C-alpha positions in Angstrom: 9.3 19.0 -11.8 7.2 20.3 -14.6 3.5 20.6 -15.0 0.7 23.0 -14.0 0.0 21.2 -10.7 3.5 20.9 -9.3 4.2 19.6 -5.8 7.8 20.0 -4.8 10.3 17.1 -4.8 12.5 19.0 -2.2 11.6 21.4 0.6 13.8 23.2 3.1 12.5 22.9 6.6 11.8 26.6 7.7 12.9 25.9 11.3 15.8 23.5 11.1 17.1 24.4 7.7 17.3 20.7 6.8 16.6 19.6 3.2 13.6 17.3 3.0 13.6 14.9 0.0 10.3 13.6 -1.3 9.9 9.8 -1.1 6.4 9.3 -2.3 3.1 11.2 -2.8 -0.6 10.5 -3.1 -2.7 12.8 -5.3 -6.1 13.5 -3.7 -8.1 16.1 -5.7 -7.0 18.7 -8.2 -4.3 20.7 -6.6 -4.0 18.6 -3.4 -1.3 16.0 -2.8 -0.3 14.1 0.3 3.5 13.9 0.8 6.1 11.8 2.6 9.6 13.3 2.9 12.8 11.8 4.2 14.8 13.9 6.6 18.7 13.9 6.6 18.6 11.5 9.5 16.4 9.0 7.6 13.2 9.7 9.4 10.0 10.2 7.5 8.0 13.4 7.7 4.5 13.8 6.3 2.9 16.8 4.7 0.4 18.1 2.3 0.7 20.4 -0.8 -2.1 22.7 -2.1 -2.1 24.6 -5.3 -4.7 26.9 -3.9 -3.2 29.3 -1.3 -6.6 29.7 0.3 -7.0 25.9 0.9 -3.4 25.8 2.1 -4.0 28.6 4.6 -7.1 26.8 6.0 -5.4 23.5 6.6 -2.2 25.2 7.9 -4.3 27.1 10.5 -6.2 24.0 11.5 -3.2 21.6 11.8 -1.9 22.0 15.4 1.8 21.4 15.5 2.2 21.8 11.7 5.0 23.7 10.1 4.1 26.0 7.3 6.1 26.4 4.1 3.9 29.0 2.4 6.3 29.7 -0.5 6.0 26.0 -1.6 2.3 25.5 -0.7 3.3 22.8 1.8 2.1 22.1 5.4 4.6 19.8 7.1 3.2 17.6 9.8 6.0 16.5 12.2 5.5 14.2 15.3 2.0 13.1 14.2 0.5 16.5 13.8 -2.9 15.9 12.1 -6.2 17.8 12.3 -8.2 14.6 11.5 -6.3 11.8 13.3 -6.8 13.2 16.8 -5.0 10.4 18.6 -1.9 10.3 16.5 0.3 13.0 18.1 -0.3 11.5 21.6 0.8 8.0 20.4 3.9 9.4 18.7 4.9 11.2 22.0 4.9 8.0 24.0 8.3 6.7 25.0 9.5 3.9 22.7 7.2 4.8 19.9 8.1 5.1 16.2 5.9 6.6 13.5 6.1 4.2 10.5 3.3 5.4 8.2 1.5 8.7 8.1 -0.8 9.5 5.3 -2.1 12.9 6.4 -5.8 12.9 7.5 -6.3 9.4 6.3 -4.3 6.8 8.3 -1.1 6.2 10.2 0.8 3.3 11.8 2.8 3.7 15.0 5.0 1.0 16.5 4.9 0.9 20.3 7.5 -0.7 22.5 6.8 -1.1 26.1 6.9 -3.5 29.1 4.2 -5.6 27.5 6.3 -6.1 24.3 5.8 -4.6 20.9 2.6 -3.8 19.1 1.4 -1.7 16.3 -1.3 1.0 16.5 -3.3 1.7 13.3 -4.7 5.2 13.6 -7.9 5.9 11.6 -10.5 8.5 11.7 -12.5 8.3 14.9 -15.2 5.6 14.8 -13.6 3.6 11.9 -11.7 1.2 14.2 -14.5 -0.8 15.7 -15.9 -2.1 12.4 -12.5 -2.8 11.0 -11.5 -4.7 14.2 -14.6 -7.0 13.8 -13.9 -7.6 10.1 -10.2 -8.4 10.7 -11.1 -10.8 13.5 -13.5 -12.7 11.2 -10.9 -12.8 8.5 -8.3 -14.3 10.9 -10.8 -17.1 11.7 -11.4 -17.7 8.0 -7.6 -17.9 7.2 -6.8 -20.1 10.3 -4.4 -22.9 9.4 -3.0 -21.3 6.2 -2.1 -17.8 7.3 -1.8 -15.7 10.5 -2.9 -12.1 10.9 -2.0 -9.6 13.6 -4.3 -10.1 16.6 -6.5 -7.2 17.8 -5.3 -6.0 21.3 -7.6 -4.5 23.9 -5.5 -1.4 24.7 -6.9 2.0 25.7 -5.2 4.0 23.0 -8.1 6.3 22.1 -11.0 6.5 19.6 -10.0 5.6 16.1 -7.0 3.5 17.2 -6.7 -0.2 16.5 -3.9 -2.0 18.4 -2.5 -5.2 16.8 0.1 -7.7 17.7 3.4 -8.1 15.9 3.9 -10.7 13.2 7.7 -11.4 13.6 9.8 -12.3 10.7 10.9 -10.8 7.4 8.5 -10.1 4.5 8.9 -12.0 1.3 10.4 -8.8 -0.1 12.9 -8.5 2.7 13.8 -12.2 2.6 14.5 -12.1 -1.1 16.5 -8.8 -1.0 18.9 -10.1 1.7 22.3 -11.3 0.6 21.3 -14.8 1.8 17.6 -15.1 0.9 15.4 -15.7 3.9 18.5 -16.1 6.0 18.3 -19.8 5.2 17.8 -22.2 2.3 16.3 -20.8 -0.9 13.7 -23.5 -0.7 12.3 -21.8 2.5 11.7 -18.6 0.6 10.0 -20.5 -2.3 7.9 -22.4 0.3 6.7 -19.0 1.5 5.6 -18.0 -1.9 3.7 -21.3 -2.2 2.0 -20.7 1.1 1.0 -17.3 -0.1 -0.8 -18.9 -3.0 -2.5 -21.4 -0.6 -3.6 -18.5 1.6 -4.9 -16.5 -1.3 -6.9 -19.6 -2.5 -8.5 -19.7 1.0 -9.3 -16.0 1.0 -10.8 -16.2 -2.5 -13.0 -19.0 -1.3 -14.3 -17.2 1.7 -17.9 -16.0 1.4 -18.0 -12.2 1.9 -21.0 -12.4 4.2 -19.1 -14.8 6.5 -16.6 -12.0 7.4 -19.1 -9.1 7.2 -17.6 -7.7 4.0 -20.1 -5.7 1.9 -17.7 -3.7 -0.3 -17.2 -4.7 -3.9 -14.5 -3.9 -6.4 -15.1 -4.9 -10.1 -13.4 -4.2 -13.4 -15.0 -0.7 -13.6 -13.7 0.2 -10.2 -10.2 -1.0 -11.1 -10.4 1.1 -14.3 -11.5 4.1 -12.3 -8.6 3.8 -9.8 -6.1 3.4 -12.6 -7.6 6.4 -14.4 -7.3 8.6 -11.3 -3.6 7.8 -10.9 -2.7 8.4 -14.5 -4.7 11.6 -14.9 -3.1 13.0 -11.8 0.4 12.0 -13.1 -0.4 13.7 -16.4 -1.8 16.8 -14.7 1.5 17.0 -12.7 3.6 16.6 -15.8 5.0 13.3 -14.6 3.7 11.1 -17.4 2.2 11.8 -20.8 -1.6 11.6 -21.0 -3.0 8.2 -22.2 -6.4 6.9 -23.2 -6.9 4.5 -20.3 -10.3 3.4 -21.5 -8.8 2.2 -24.8 -5.9 0.5 -23.1 -8.3 -1.3 -20.8 -10.9 -2.3 -23.3 -10.3 -6.0 -22.8 -10.7 -5.6 -19.0 -14.0 -3.8 -19.4 -15.5 -5.8 -22.4 -14.4 -9.3 -21.4 -16.7 -11.6 -19.5 -16.0 -11.4 -15.7 -14.1 -14.3 -14.3 -14.7 -16.2 -11.0 -15.4 -13.9 -8.1 -14.1 -14.1 -4.5 -13.0 -12.1 -1.5 -10.0 -10.0 -2.6 -7.1 -8.6 -0.7 -6.8 -5.8 -3.3 -3.2 -4.9 -2.5 -1.4 -8.2 -2.3 2.3 -8.3 -2.9 5.6 -9.5 -1.4 5.6 -6.7 1.3 2.3 -8.0 2.7 3.4 -11.5 3.4 5.6 -12.4 6.4 7.9 -15.5 6.8 7.4 -16.2 10.5 10.1 -18.0 12.5 7.5 -20.8 13.1 7.5 -21.4 9.3 3.9 -20.1 9.1 2.9 -17.3 6.7 1.7 -14.0 8.0 -0.6 -11.7 6.1 -0.7 -7.9 6.5 -3.1 -5.0 5.6 -6.4 -6.7 4.8 -8.1 -3.5 5.7 -9.6 -3.0 2.2 -10.9 -6.5 1.4 -13.8 -6.5 -1.1 -15.6 -8.9 -3.3 -14.4 -9.0 -6.9 -12.7 -11.0 -9.6 -10.0 -13.3 -8.3 -7.8 -12.4 -11.3 -7.2 -9.0 -9.8 -5.2 -10.3 -6.8 -3.3 -12.8 -9.0 -2.3 -10.1 -11.5 -1.2 -7.8 -8.7 1.1 -10.4 -7.2 2.6 -11.4 -10.6 3.2 -7.8 -11.8 4.9 -7.0 -8.5 7.3 -9.8 -9.2 8.1 -8.1 -12.5 8.4 -4.8 -10.7 11.0 -6.3 -8.2 13.1 -7.5 -11.1 13.1 -3.9 -12.6 14.0 -2.5 -9.1 16.8 -5.1 -8.8 15.3 -6.5 -5.7 14.9 -9.9 -7.4 16.9 -11.7 -10.0 14.9 -12.8 -13.1 15.5 -16.5 -12.1 14.3 -16.0 -8.6 11.2 -14.1 -9.8 10.3 -17.0 -12.2 10.7 -19.5 -9.3 8.6 -17.4 -7.0 5.9 -17.1 -9.7 5.8 -20.8 -10.2 5.7 -21.5 -6.5 2.9 -19.0 -5.9 0.8 -20.4 -8.8 1.4 -23.9 -7.6 0.0 -23.0 -4.2 -2.9 -21.0 -5.7 -3.8 -23.6 -8.3 -6.1 -21.2 -10.1 -8.9 -22.4 -12.5 -8.7 -21.7 -16.2 -11.4 -19.1 -16.1 -9.4 -17.0 -13.6 -6.2 -17.4 -15.6 -8.0 -16.2 -18.7 -8.7 -12.9 -17.0 -5.2 -12.4 -15.5 -3.7 -10.7 -18.7 -6.3 -8.0 -18.7 -5.8 -7.3 -15.0 -2.0 -7.4 -15.5 -2.3 -4.6 -18.0 -4.4 -2.6 -15.5 -1.9 -3.3 -12.7 1.0 -2.1 -14.8 -0.9 1.1 -15.7 -1.9 1.7 -12.1 1.6 1.2 -10.8 2.9 3.5 -13.5 0.7 6.2 -12.0 1.7 5.3 -8.4 5.4 5.2 -9.1 5.3 8.5 -11.0 4.8 10.1 -7.6 8.0 8.5 -6.2 10.9 10.5 -7.6 13.4 7.7 -7.3 11.3 5.5 -9.6 10.0 7.9 -12.3 12.1 6.2 -15.0 10.6 2.9 -14.0 7.1 4.5 -14.0 7.6 5.4 -17.7 8.8 1.9 -18.5 5.7 0.4 -16.8 3.5 2.8 -18.9 5.3 1.7 -22.1 5.0 -2.0 -21.2 1.2 -1.6 -20.9 0.8 0.4 -24.1 0.7 -1.2 -27.5 
């Protein structure tokens, strides 16, 4: 990689000698990046990179179970080692557990298999789980009849841990990427996309107060998120610097469209085709009130992204788009704001995918597509 703030794409494990390959990364502040590596056996291994050796030394010393790579400015965090997520290492050590997601010091997801079946444990900072559990329970009631959500489980897993039931079935992404889409008729897959539109219409129509949601996310917030990603990518030498404010002028200056309760990260990996035929929805942790067009644009641009990633054919993407919009049945005022949010989404994803080495060429294409 090039750039002044340069986290490594490859690291040699100082104990095992294994080469670790970077899968994705999340820039936090100047000179600090969260990392997710792949091991030679296909497991995922979290870590952090610091440009400042003093900050690196502080975190390395405080991370019990961490593995230091001082020459690269990296602290590896195997087996759930984490100075902030106190319960994580104990969960990972349980028989039958599998660490699925670990964003150091922020959140993690552990799959637990036991006599009582399979469940998933979301690990958050201590104290954050109780409020989230109540909010998700209220959302499940609001979406009843159009989408199912994982059920909170009363399991004694520790402070900061939210246990949830499994939603069986492939995601829309997995179903479309299989040789025989959805392991059944193509109409079943497109019906899933239509159900996603129906579910989003219900979510958008849910009053935030009814589900104890006080957070908001408006056009200025979306511009700020996009700007942070693109500035971080430019600082790391991954993308050229761009004038985000100029590119998003239509988003900022246009009259806001209809508001609703937003998922904020809705795409084909968040929707599950259950064996019952019902739709499941995942990761509603960051719901907020904002313009409905944001969610719509995020779904539509992710369909474009899947075509570029060769996970969908252009024909299937067009059919999925049509089915989703048919289920959503958006009003004209929402549709009028979708192009501005689509540009913002392409720019934001350009920043996100710049930190995924496999997709850096795609990242540059997304940036070009959003630039005049």
